[in-house]
C-alpha positions as CSV (number, residue, x, y, z in Angstrom):
1,M,-74.6,81.4,-5.6
2,S,-72.3,78.4,-5.3
3,V,-68.6,78.9,-4.9
4,D,-66.3,76.3,-6.5
5,F,-62.7,75.5,-5.5
6,I,-60.4,76.7,-8.3
7,N,-57.2,75.1,-9.3
8,T,-54.6,76.3,-11.9
9,I,-52.4,74.4,-14.3
10,S,-49.8,75.8,-16.6
11,I,-49.8,74.2,-20.1
12,S,-47.6,75.5,-22.9
13,N,-46.9,78.6,-20.7
14,I,-50.6,79.3,-20.4
15,N,-52.3,79.3,-17.0
16,I,-55.6,77.5,-17.1
17,D,-58.0,77.8,-14.2
18,Y,-60.2,74.7,-13.7
19,K,-62.8,73.4,-11.2
20,E,-63.3,69.8,-10.0
21,L,-65.7,67.7,-11.9
22,K,-69.1,67.0,-10.4
23,V,-71.1,63.8,-10.4
24,K,-73.3,65.2,-13.1
25,H,-70.2,65.4,-15.3
26,L,-69.4,61.8,-14.5
27,K,-72.9,60.8,-15.7
28,V,-72.3,62.5,-19.0
29,I,-68.9,60.9,-19.3
30,Y,-70.3,57.4,-18.6
31,K,-73.1,57.9,-21.1
32,T,-70.6,59.1,-23.7
33,L,-68.3,56.1,-23.3
34,I,-70.9,53.3,-23.3
35,G,-70.2,50.7,-26.0
36,E,-67.2,49.1,-27.6
37,T,-66.7,51.8,-30.2
38,P,-68.2,55.2,-29.2
39,E,-68.5,57.7,-32.0
40,P,-65.5,59.9,-31.8
41,S,-67.3,63.2,-32.6
42,N,-69.9,62.5,-29.9
43,V,-67.2,61.6,-27.4
44,F,-65.1,64.7,-27.8
45,N,-68.1,67.1,-28.3
46,N,-69.3,66.0,-24.8
47,F,-65.8,66.3,-23.3
48,N,-65.3,69.7,-24.9
49,N,-68.6,70.9,-23.4
50,I,-67.4,69.6,-19.9
51,L,-64.1,71.3,-20.3
52,C,-65.9,74.6,-21.2
53,N,-67.9,74.1,-18.0
54,V,-65.0,73.4,-15.6
55,T,-62.2,75.6,-17.1
56,N,-61.8,79.2,-18.1
57,L,-61.1,78.2,-21.7
58,S,-63.5,79.1,-24.5
59,K,-64.8,76.4,-26.9
60,T,-62.6,77.9,-29.6
61,K,-59.4,77.6,-27.5
62,I,-60.3,74.0,-26.5
63,L,-60.6,73.0,-30.1
64,E,-57.2,74.5,-30.8
65,L,-55.4,72.5,-28.1
66,S,-52.9,69.9,-29.4
67,I,-53.5,66.4,-28.3
68,I,-50.7,66.7,-25.8
69,E,-52.2,69.8,-24.3
70,Y,-55.7,68.3,-24.3
71,F,-54.7,65.2,-22.5
72,L,-52.5,67.0,-20.0
73,L,-55.6,69.0,-19.1
74,L,-57.8,65.9,-18.9
75,F,-55.2,63.9,-16.8
76,T,-54.8,66.8,-14.4
77,I,-58.6,67.3,-13.9
78,R,-59.0,63.6,-13.4
79,C,-56.3,63.5,-10.7
80,T,-57.8,66.5,-8.9
81,S,-61.4,65.3,-9.1
82,I,-61.2,61.5,-8.6
83,G,-57.6,60.6,-7.7
84,D,-54.2,60.0,-9.3
85,T,-54.4,56.2,-9.5
86,I,-56.3,54.0,-12.0
87,F,-57.0,50.5,-10.8
88,A,-57.4,48.2,-13.7
89,E,-58.0,44.4,-14.1
90,L,-56.5,42.6,-17.1
91,T,-59.1,40.6,-19.0
92,D,-56.6,38.3,-20.6
93,T,-54.7,37.5,-17.4
94,K,-56.8,35.9,-14.7
95,N,-57.1,37.9,-11.4
96,T,-54.3,40.3,-12.4
97,K,-55.0,43.8,-11.1
98,I,-52.7,46.7,-11.8
99,E,-52.3,50.3,-10.7
100,I,-51.6,53.0,-13.2
101,N,-50.2,56.3,-11.7
102,I,-51.7,59.2,-13.7
103,N,-49.0,61.5,-12.5
104,K,-46.4,59.4,-14.3
105,L,-48.5,59.7,-17.5
106,I,-48.5,63.5,-17.0
107,T,-44.8,63.5,-16.7
108,L,-44.5,61.3,-19.8
109,L,-46.5,63.8,-21.8
110,Q,-44.6,66.8,-20.3
111,D,-41.3,65.2,-21.3
112,I,-42.2,64.9,-25.0
113,N,-39.7,67.1,-26.7
114,T,-41.9,69.0,-29.1
115,V,-39.2,71.6,-29.9
116,E,-37.0,68.8,-31.3
117,I,-39.9,66.9,-32.9
118,L,-41.3,70.0,-34.6
119,A,-37.9,71.5,-35.7
120,P,-38.5,73.7,-38.7
121,D,-37.2,72.6,-42.2
122,K,-35.5,75.0,-44.6
123,V,-35.8,74.4,-48.3
124,A,-34.2,77.0,-50.5
125,D,-36.1,80.3,-49.6
126,F,-38.8,78.4,-47.7
127,T,-39.1,77.7,-44.0
128,I,-41.7,75.1,-42.9
129,L,-43.0,75.3,-39.4
130,Y,-44.9,72.3,-37.9
131,R,-47.5,71.7,-35.3
132,I,-49.0,68.8,-33.2
133,P,-52.6,68.2,-34.5
134,S,-55.6,68.9,-32.3
135,I,-58.3,66.3,-31.4
136,R,-60.6,67.8,-34.1
137,D,-57.8,67.3,-36.6
138,C,-57.4,63.6,-35.5
139,I,-61.1,63.0,-35.9
140,T,-61.1,64.4,-39.4
141,F,-58.1,62.6,-40.8
142,N,-58.9,59.3,-39.1
143,T,-62.4,59.5,-40.6
144,E,-61.3,60.5,-44.1
145,K,-58.3,58.2,-44.2
146,N,-57.0,60.4,-47.0
147,L,-53.2,60.6,-47.2
148,D,-53.4,63.8,-49.3
149,S,-55.3,65.6,-46.5
150,L,-53.2,64.2,-43.6
151,Y,-50.0,66.2,-44.1
152,S,-51.6,69.6,-44.0
153,Y,-52.8,69.1,-40.4
154,F,-49.1,68.9,-39.3
155,V,-48.1,72.1,-41.0
156,H,-48.4,75.3,-39.0
157,S,-47.1,77.8,-41.6
158,I,-44.8,78.2,-44.5
159,I,-42.6,81.3,-44.7
160,C,-41.0,82.5,-47.9
161,K,-38.9,85.6,-47.5
162,D,-41.3,88.1,-45.8
163,V,-44.5,86.2,-46.7
164,S,-46.1,83.8,-44.2
165,I,-49.0,81.5,-44.9
166,N,-50.7,80.1,-41.8
167,F,-52.0,76.6,-42.7
168,Y,-53.9,76.1,-39.4
169,E,-56.1,79.1,-40.1
170,K,-57.2,77.8,-43.5
171,D,-60.1,75.5,-44.4
172,F,-59.5,72.1,-45.8
173,A,-60.0,73.1,-49.5
174,T,-57.5,76.0,-49.2
175,K,-54.9,73.8,-47.5
176,Q,-55.2,71.2,-50.3
177,L,-54.9,73.9,-52.9
178,L,-51.8,75.4,-51.3
179,L,-50.1,71.9,-50.9
180,N,-50.8,71.1,-54.5
181,E,-49.1,74.4,-55.6
182,L,-45.9,73.8,-53.6
183,P,-42.7,72.7,-55.3
184,A,-42.2,68.9,-55.3
185,K,-39.1,69.3,-53.1
186,L,-41.1,71.1,-50.5
187,T,-43.9,68.6,-50.5
188,A,-41.4,65.7,-50.2
189,T,-39.8,67.4,-47.2
190,I,-43.3,67.8,-45.5
191,I,-44.2,64.2,-46.1
192,K,-40.9,63.0,-44.7
193,K,-41.3,65.2,-41.5
194,V,-44.9,64.0,-40.9
195,Y,-43.8,60.4,-41.1
196,E,-41.1,61.1,-38.5
197,I,-43.6,62.8,-36.2
198,I,-46.0,59.9,-36.5
199,E,-43.3,57.4,-35.9
200,T,-42.1,59.3,-32.8
201,F,-45.6,59.3,-31.3
202,N,-46.2,55.6,-32.1
203,K,-43.2,54.9,-29.9
204,I,-44.7,56.8,-26.9
205,N,-46.0,53.9,-24.7
206,L,-48.2,54.9,-21.8
207,L,-47.9,51.5,-20.3
208,G,-44.1,51.3,-20.6
209,N,-43.3,51.8,-16.9
210,I,-45.8,49.2,-15.6
211,T,-44.1,45.9,-15.0
212,P,-47.1,43.6,-15.5
213,L,-47.7,45.3,-18.9
214,K,-44.2,45.0,-20.3
215,S,-45.6,42.9,-23.2
216,K,-48.3,45.4,-24.0
217,S,-48.3,48.8,-25.7
218,L,-50.7,51.7,-25.6
219,S,-49.3,54.4,-27.9
220,F,-50.1,58.0,-27.4
221,N,-50.5,58.8,-31.0
222,F,-53.0,60.2,-33.6
223,N,-55.2,57.1,-33.7
224,I,-58.6,58.4,-32.5
225,E,-59.6,54.9,-31.2
226,N,-56.5,54.9,-29.1
227,L,-57.3,58.4,-27.7
228,I,-60.8,57.3,-26.8
229,F,-59.4,54.1,-25.2
230,I,-57.2,56.3,-23.0
231,I,-60.2,58.3,-21.9
232,K,-62.1,55.1,-21.0
233,L,-59.1,54.0,-19.0
234,L,-59.2,57.3,-17.2
235,F,-62.9,57.4,-16.3
236,G,-64.5,54.1,-16.9
237,D,-68.2,53.7,-18.0
238,Q,-69.9,52.7,-14.7
239,L,-73.3,54.3,-15.6
240,M,-75.5,51.7,-14.0
241,S,-73.4,51.7,-10.8
242,L,-73.8,55.4,-10.6
243,Y,-77.6,55.2,-10.9
244,D,-77.7,52.4,-8.3
245,N,-75.7,54.3,-5.8
246,I,-77.6,57.6,-6.3
247,L,-80.8,55.7,-5.6
248,T,-79.3,54.1,-2.5
249,L,-77.9,57.3,-1.2
250,C,-81.3,59.0,-1.7
251,K,-83.1,56.2,0.1
252,Y,-81.0,55.9,3.1
253,T,-79.4,59.3,3.6
254,H,-82.3,61.4,2.3
255,F,-80.0,63.3,-0.1
256,T,-81.7,64.5,-3.3
257,P,-80.5,63.4,-6.7
258,E,-79.8,67.0,-7.5
259,Y,-77.6,67.4,-4.4
260,I,-75.6,64.3,-5.3
261,E,-75.1,65.4,-8.9
262,E,-73.8,68.7,-7.7
263,S,-71.3,67.0,-5.4
264,T,-67.7,66.3,-6.5
265,P,-66.7,62.7,-7.2
266,G,-64.5,62.8,-4.1
267,E,-67.5,63.7,-2.0
268,Y,-69.7,61.1,-3.8
269,F,-67.2,58.3,-3.1
270,L,-66.9,59.5,0.5
271,Y,-70.7,59.3,1.0
272,I,-70.7,55.7,-0.3
273,K,-67.9,54.7,2.0
274,K,-69.6,56.3,5.0
275,L,-72.9,54.6,4.2
276,K,-71.1,51.2,3.9
277,A,-69.3,51.9,7.3
278,L,-72.7,52.8,8.9
279,N,-74.2,49.7,7.5
280,S,-71.4,47.6,8.9
281,K,-71.7,49.1,12.4
282,Q,-75.5,49.1,12.7
283,D,-76.4,46.1,10.6
284,N,-79.5,48.0,9.5
285,N,-80.1,46.0,6.3
286,I,-78.9,48.6,3.9
287,P,-78.1,46.6,0.7
288,P,-74.3,46.0,0.1
289,Q,-72.8,48.5,-2.3
290,N,-70.5,48.1,-5.2
291,E,-67.1,47.3,-3.7
292,N,-65.3,49.3,-6.3
293,F,-66.5,52.9,-5.6
294,S,-63.4,54.0,-3.6
295,E,-61.1,52.0,-6.0
296,P,-63.0,51.7,-9.3
297,F,-61.8,49.0,-11.7
298,S,-62.0,49.2,-15.4
299,D,-61.2,46.4,-17.8
300,L,-57.9,46.7,-19.8
301,P,-58.3,44.4,-22.8
302,P,-55.3,43.2,-24.9
303,I,-53.8,46.1,-26.8
304,T,-52.5,45.1,-30.2
305,S,-52.1,46.6,-33.6
306,R,-54.7,49.4,-33.0
307,S,-52.0,51.2,-31.0
308,E,-50.3,52.0,-34.3
309,F,-51.1,55.0,-36.5
310,T,-49.4,54.7,-39.9
311,P,-50.3,56.9,-42.8
């Protein structure tokens, strides 16, 4: 029975135990992120399965995480498993390489004042409580592109005197029925608040503290393409490099593919570095390896209007 090193992170006052990723998880991630526009449901179904595998969270709890909680968890697992720095190369500025510190991104997300952003509204005898949507919510309303359905995903509950209606527990049809039955003043208040929340998130720029990227913006918002782009930036899509290096490690170190896939990314990168060092010392005709294993680069294309999410 294998024993994994366990780490713990506190997110929204909940302690989450998690293990390091393994190379087999990287392979799934790379497969998932292949192509210019990966299908959102496919991307997050695979990531949710990985999170179920490496954390003590149930699938249900993972689906309930807000986008802030979800990415805090992803950022942290990435830091622990691969490292806290992303090395990226700009495709629109020749030979410009940058470093993105993931710990700073974590701090940026932790500093989002959700208490202020989600401040309840009071309208007559009604109190409206709000929430940050989950990844599943974002996939749904980005796909539907239906303004009437958008607002309900930001409402947690509506309280009138001693009666509380929890929106997040209702199915789509029930949410729509409830919204349609609300007084016009209440609906107008919800719409105004949702616009304010969206505008606030559109202004959260993950690249804001990186000098070479002052002219660019990558909003941490509810645009599902943006969220997938952030994941690509975190992990890359180096599937063929992974296959090439597994083959080389098996050939020259006699590791089995199964052993390598059960290794952590840190161990995997170390094996590659050791093999390159051995090759350099012994000149034993081992083919040169991809130079980017210890410091993997991923392209960072120009970021334009797609960073916006406007209902």
